[in-house]
N, C-alpha and C positions, 0 to 999 in steps of 0.2 A: 782739626777738632776732636781727632781722635775717635772718628769715624765713626761720630754718635755719642759717643763715651762722657764725653767734658760737655756736652750740650745739653745735658740732662733727657735726652731723646731714648737713652737707653732702658731696659729695665728686665731682672727673669722671662719675665712674661715673652717680652718681644724674642731676646737672644731665643728663647726656647720654639719661636716658632717662626724663624728665619726661614727661607727656602733653602732646601738641604744642597744646591751648587754657592749658598752665601759664600767667602771665603773667612767670612769672620767666624763661622761655627767652627773651622779649625787652627786660630787663632789665640796665643794661652792667652791674652789679654779680656780675651771671651767666653772664658771656662773660667770654674770654679779651680782654685780659691779667688785666683788674680780679679778675676770677674769683678767679687762682692766686694774686694779692696776698692778696685777702682771706681764702683760705683759712688763707695761710702766718700773716696776723695772727690767726686764728681758735685758731690750735694756739700760738698764742704764750701767747693767755687760756686755754686750757684746761694749759697747765703751772704758769701761775700759778696757778689755781684748785686744783690737785693740790697743791701745798706748803700747800694750805691747807684741804682737804677742804671744798670749797663746790663748788657744785655749776656749770655752767658763764653758766648763767642771772645767778648773782649777780655772777662774775665779771666778767662782760659790763656789768652795770649799773654796781657800784661802779669800772670804766674809764671810762662815760662819765658818772660822777656827777661823778668826780674833776675834770673840767674845770667852773675858775668861774665858767664862763658858761651853764653849766648847771643849772637851779634847780630840774628837776623830769623824769622820766620815763615816759613813756609806754607801760606793760606791757603786750601781750595776749595771753590765752591759749585756747585751743578746747575743753579738758577741765578739769572742777575741779581733775583731779589736777596738773597744772602751778601750780600754788599753791603745793606744798610746796617745788618747787626755787625760787621766787623768794625763799620769803618769809624767809631768811636774808639776804638782800641791805641790807633794813633797818637791819643791825648790822657791814654785813661793808664796809671800806674798804682802799683800795688803800694801802702805802705810798707815800714821795714817790721812793724809789729804785724800787718794780716800777712804780709810774706812768712812770718814765722808761726805764724798759727796755722796757716797748711801744711808747711813744712813739718812743726810738732804734730800737726794729727797725721799728716801720712805717715811719719816713723811712728807714730803707735799704734798702726793697724800694719807693720811687718812682723 
């Protein structure tokens, strides 16, 4: 789930307050300018998930799995209760228009 990025769990403030030994501090996806772009993409995913009453994880998985080059997604969880947030991804699919909406938005940020 992008180490919290696609889940709506990250913000500039949260990253600024990560412990000094957190690996994300050195990861380009958590540094400017990529981090700001990634937060905007995550907000678009959250917008779409709200339309369907889905979790952020379900929307992120639907986006990834919509790509025909991807045949499977490995999802890591840390706590058993996180399974409930991804269970619905098995039957949730983005429409072509929704996928296009995300991709158009993503490309506009590049």
